[in-house]
N, C-alpha and C positions, 0 to 999 in steps of 0.2 A: 502641789497645793490645789490646782484647779480640779484635779481628779477627786481630791478629798471634798472640795466644795460641791462638786456635782453629785457625789454620793449623799451629801447632806441636804439636798434640795427637799425632796419628799420621800426619800427612800429609807430614812432612819425610822426606828420603831417608835419614837416618841415615848420611850420607856418612862422618862421622868414626867413628861407632860400628860401621859394618860392617867397619872395619879393627881397631878396638879390642876389640869384643865377644869375638872368639875368644881374644885375649890375656887379657882379664879372666876368661874361663872357665878357662883353664889356671891362672892365678894363684889363682882361687877354689878349685879342687880342691886344689891344693898347699897353700894357706893353711889351709883347714879341717882337713886331716890334720895339718899341722905344729902348728897352735895347739892341737889336741886333746891331743897328747902333751905339749907344753910346759906348757900351763896346768894340766893334771891332774897330771903327774908331777914337774914342776919347782916350780910355784908352789902346787900343791895346791888349785886352784880346782875348783868343781863343774863337771863336764863331762858331756856326753851323746853317746855314740857314735851312737845312731840319728839325733839331730838333725844332727850334723856330717856323717854319711854322706848323709843326705837332701839337705843343702845342697850337699855335694860333687857328688852325682849331678846336681843341677839345674845347677850351674855347668859340669859336664862336657859337658852338651848344647850349651853356648854355643861350645865349641871347634869345632863342626862348622857353625857359621853361615857363609853364603857370604861370599867376599871380593871377587869380581870384579864384582859388580853390586849395585845398591841392594837393601836388604832388602825382602822382600814384606810385606804387611800381616800375614800369619800370623806371620812371624818377629818383627815389631815388637811385636805383642801378647804373644807368648810372652816376649820379653825384658823388657817392662814388668812383666808379671805376676810373673815369677820374682824380679826385683829388688825389686818392691814387697812381696812376701810373705816373701822370705827374710831380708833385712837387718833390717827393724823387728821382726818377730816373734822371730827367733832372738836378737837382741841384747837384747830386752826380757826374754825368759825367762832368759838368762844373768845379766842384771843383777839380776833378782829372786832367783834361786836362790843367788847369791853375796852376799846380804844388802846389796845396793846399795853395794858397796865402790867406792873411788875408781877402781880400774882399770877396772871395768866401766862406771862412769859416763863415763869418758873414751871407752871403746869405744862406748857408746851415742851419745854426741855425734858421734863419727867416723862411726857408722852413719847418723845423720841427715844429716850433710854429704855422705857418699858416695851415699846414696839420692837427695838433692836434686840432686846432680851428674849421676847417671846417668839418672834418670827424667825424663819430660816434666812440665812444670809442672802441666798440667791433671790428670794422673794422681797426681802426688805429693801434691797438696793434700788428697786424700781417702783414698788408699791407705795412707799412713803412719799416720794416726790409726786407720784400720780395723785394720791388722795389729797395731799396738802395743796397741790396745784389746782385740782378741781374745786376744792372748797374756796380757795382764793379767787378763782375765776368767777364762780357764782356770786361771791361777795362783791366783786368789782362790777358786775352787771347791775346789781341793785344799789350800789353806792359808787357811782362814777366819780364823785368828787373826793373819794377817800384814798387818794394816791399815796399820801404820806403814811397812812396806816398799812397799806400794802407793802410799802418799802420796808417799814419796820418789821412787818410780818416775814418778809423774805429773809431779812437778816436773822431774825429769830429762828426761822425754819432751817437756815444753814447751820446754826449752832446746834439745834436739836438733831438735825440729820447727821452732822459729824459725830456728835456724841453717841448717836445710835449705831453709827458705823464702828466706832471704838468698841461699844458694848458687844455688838455682834461679832467683831473680830476677836475680842477676848473669848467670847463663847465658843467660836470656831476653834481657836487655839486650844481651849480647854477640852473640847470634844476630840480634836485630833490627838492631843496629848493623852487623853483618856483611852482613845482607841489604840494608840501606840503602846501605852502601858499595858492594856489588856492583851494586845497581840504579843507583847514581850512576856507577859505572865503565861499566856497560852503556849508560846514557844518554849519558855522555861519549864512549864509543866510537861510539855511534850518531850523536852530533853530529858527531864527527870524520869518520865515514864520510859523513854527509850533506854536510859541508863539502867533503870530498874530491870527492864526486860533483858538488857545485855548481861547484867549481873546474874539474873535468873537463868539465862541461857548458859552463861559460863559455869554457874553452879551445876546446872543440869548436865552440861558436858563433862564436868569433873566427876559427877556421880556415875554417868555412863561409862566414862573412861575407867573409873575405879572398878565398876562391875565388869567391864570388858577385860580388865587386867586379871580380876579374880577368875573369870571364866577361862582365860588363857592359862592360868596356873592349874586349875582343877580339871581342865578339859584339854585334850590333845589339840595342837595348833590347827590342823586341818578342819577339825570340827568347829573350832571357834571361828575360823574364817568363813565357814558356811553360814554361821549365825550372823556374822557381820554383813554378809551379802544378802541377808533376808531369806535365805533358804530354810527349809524345814528338815533338820537332820534326821528326824524320825521317819521321813519319807525316802531315805537313802536306799537304793536298790543294791543288793549284793553283786559284787563284780569279782572276776578272777584276775589276779595280777601275779606277775613274776617278781617276787621281792626277796630281799635278804633279811633273815630274822636273827636277832641277837638275844642271848640270855646271859646275864651277868649276876653272879650270886657270891655272897661272902661265905668263906669257909669258917667253920667253927664259930658261927655268930653267937650262939647261946653262951659259949665259954667266954667270948670277948665281952659280952654285955651283962653277965650275971651279977656283977658287983655294982652295976649302975642303977640309980633310981630312975623312975619313968622320965623325969625331965632331962636327966643326963643322957638317957638312952635316945630320946627324941633329938636332942642336940647333936649327938654323935651320928645318928642315922642321916639327919638332914645335911650335915657336913659331908658325909660320905656320898649321899645321892647327888649333891651339887657337883662333886668331882666326877661322878659317872654320867650324869645326864647332860651336862654342858657339852662334852665332846660329841655326844650323839647328835644334838641339835646343830652344832657347829659344822658337822660333816654331812649335812643334808638329810639326817634321819629324823625320826619322830619317836618320842617316848610313848610306847603303846600303853604300858601300865607299870606300876610298882607294886609288887606283891611281897609283903614282908620285907625281907632284905634283898629281894631279887628285882632286877630291872630288866624289862623287856623292851627292845628297840626294834624299829622297822626301817629298812633302808631301800632305796630304789635299785641299788646294785651292790655287788660284793665288795667293790673297791672302797666305796663309802663306809661300809661296815668295818672293814679291816682298818682303815685309817682312824676311825672312831675308837676301835679297840686299842690301837697303839697309843692314842692320846689318853685314853682312860688309864692304861697301865702306867704311863709316864706321870700322870697326875697322882696316882696312888703311890708311886715310887717317892715323889717329893714328900708326900704326907708321911710315908713310913720312915724316911730319913729323919724327919722331925720327931716322930714317936720314938725311934731308936735312940736318938740323942737324949731324950728325956727318960729313957729306961722303961718306956711303956710298951705293951705288946703291939706288934704290927698287924695290919690288916692284910689278909690274903684273900684273893677271890679268883674265880674262874670264869672264863668267857667262851661261850660256844656260839658258832655262827653257821647257819645253813641257808641255802638258797633253793627256791623252787616256786611252783605255782600254789598260791594260797587264795582262799576266798575271803574278801573283806566285806564286812556288813555289820548290821546292828544285831547284837545277840543279847538276849535276856528276856525280860518280861515288861508288862506295863508299869510295874513298880520301879524297875531298874534296867536300863538299856546301856549296853556298852558297845562302842564302835571298835572292833578289833579284827584280827585275822585268825583263821583256822586252816589247818592243812598239814600235810606231811612235813614240810619244811619247819613248821613250828615245833612239831614233836621231835624232829631230829635235833634242832638247835637246843631244845631243852635237855635232851639226853646227852648231847656233847658237853654242855655246861657241867652236868653232874659227873661226867667221866673225866673232866680235867683233874679232879682230885685223885682218881685212880692212876692217871698218867704222871701226876705231880707236875703238870704243865699249866701254863696261864691262859693261852689262847689257842683253841682248836677249832678248825673250820673244815668244811667239805670241799671236795674237788671243784664243784660248781662255783664256789666263791673264789677259788684261786684263778679260775678262767677269766673272771671279771677284773682281776688286778691289772692296773696300768703298767706299761713297760717301765722297767727300772725297779719295780717293787719285787726284789728277789730274796728277801729275808723270810723264806718259808721252806719247809721240808716235809716230805711224806713221812707219816708216823704209824699208820695202821690201815687195815682193811677190815671193815666191820659190817655187821647187820644189827641195827638197833631194834629194841622192842617196839612192836607196832609197825615195822616196815619189813618188806621182803627184799629190798634192794641191797646190793653190796656197795658200800660207800668207802671211797678212799678218803682218809682223814689227813690233814696237814696241820703242822704247828706254825704259828706266826710268832716271830721272835725279833721283829724290827725295833722293839722297845727295850731290849735287853742291853747290858753293858757292851762296849766295843769288843772286848776280848772274847766274850761269849758269842756275839754275832760272828766274829771272825772264825772261831772254832766250828760253829755250826755250818757256816758257809763252806769251810775247807773240807768238812767231813760229810757234806750232804750227799754226794755221789756214793760215798762208801756206805753210808747208812742205807741208802736206797738199795744198794747191792746186797747188804746184809738182810734187809727185810724181804727182798725177792727170794733169796735162798731160804729164809725162815718160812715164808708162806708156800714154798715148794717142798717143805718138810725136811730141809737140810739143817737140822737143829745144831749139830756139832760145828759145822763150818760157820753157821751164823753166829753161834756163841763165841767162837774165836774172834770174829770181826767185832762183835759188840764189846768184848773185853779189851781188845786193842784200842778201840776208841775211848773206852772208859778211863784208861790210864792217862789220856791227854786232856780230860775235862778240867777247866779252871775251877778252883774252889769258890764257894759261895762268899760274897762280900760281907754279908751281915750274919749269916747263920753258920756257926762253927760245925765242922764235920759234915757239912752238906755240900752237894755238888750243884753246879749250874746247869746240869743236863741229866735229869733223872730218867729219861725214857730208856736209856741204855740198861739201867738196873731192872726196869720193868721187863725188857725182853730177855735179859740174862736169866731172870727168875723163870720165865716161861720156857726157855730152852732147857734149863736144868730140870724143870718139872717133866718135860717130855723125855729127856735122856735118862733120868735116874728113876723113873717110875717103873717098878718091877711087877706091877699088878695089872697087866693087860694094856699097858700104854701103847704098845705097837699095834695092837688090834684097833685101838681108838684112833691112832694116827692114820691107819688105812681108811677109816670112815670119815676122817676130818676133811672138810671141803676147802681148807685154806682160807678161812675167814673167821674172825672173832665175832661170836654171837653174844649180844648183850640181852640177857633174859630179864633183867630188872632195869628200873629207871636209873 
């Protein structure tokens, strides 16, 4: 409370009084002149023209106080001093000179109330007793025998002073309450502003999160992460990296979707791509791009790529079992994986840039994916990929030695079959060494001996679970057909055999 009162001394802006003071000044001048004539000539009370004139002149100065801005400290002090000296002193003298009659008693009480209302509390508490006391002192000097009047005046002064204290206390309480209310309103407004800002920030965050999610969907994750970190993806410098590349494509896509309308075709493809892309991301790879019905994935090593391929095939098997039970055609796809040094960078133009990889491994993986249909196999990888596989991953076997279009290297190809049914995995594990022996003989041009080994293995192949009259290992038929072609060709086959380098050359994609 004391802190509040100290602030209310002379520090307030007098926002109310800067508008009221000039009005009080005008009424003060008019009132003193009017009361002088009425009280003297109508009621016959003692009056003093010099005192009334002095008070009127003091109040006249208040008319010229500023209205447009807060009062300066000089104006505040002048107003406080004029009100403190004028009212208590003037009304005390009139009260005593008129023998303390009831009219002037009422006027003295009114003066105390008005002084308490107009003056600041800190000033009123000492200026009123001082002004009234000085007026009483001077009266007592000139009227030494008026002790009874001074006693009555003191009693009346106490009443007026107490009422003024009550008035100024009420005013202080109202000012403090007003200040608290204003502070509460300011705090509430600030809280509302903070709440509004928080809601706007939350809305902005949701919008940014939504945009970030959209970017993550349409842009590869590593590129989206660069954007989140504030980097400029367009400034990315090309780098050489040793990566594993995967291509996965649907077989006979046109035949499968020719009866579907655009909406059904989109729904079908999105369902299929969800099955294919989730295993890529789950196993540490990135979806580089989706081209038509083909998915291209990039992996840090061959083991991640192989595990992703197995998961992709398992997902497709679950889907195909449901399609088979409904009597709908099943989806078949091929997966090719190669590993090697590729260049990663931004490729394109100012209108369209694409962060991707180029290099021999990309070409080889694309060629292998297209050749899975020729082998009638599901997952074909290069020897570099096999070298990356972790210990215990032994469901793979050698199937060919090739030279793909666009490459001069002789590449050993392997089949991954860890996703196939248990009996098929068991058969291929049991015959892996025998198949390798048959292939070695084949590539050394011993076609008859190789053919006998391929046919012996063919008799043990388990039948296909879903497709009648089909086998779960079609690579044997592929090599039997090759052996028969070499053996039964009567038109210069042996001359071609002499020239053959023991490697299958793919002249087309």
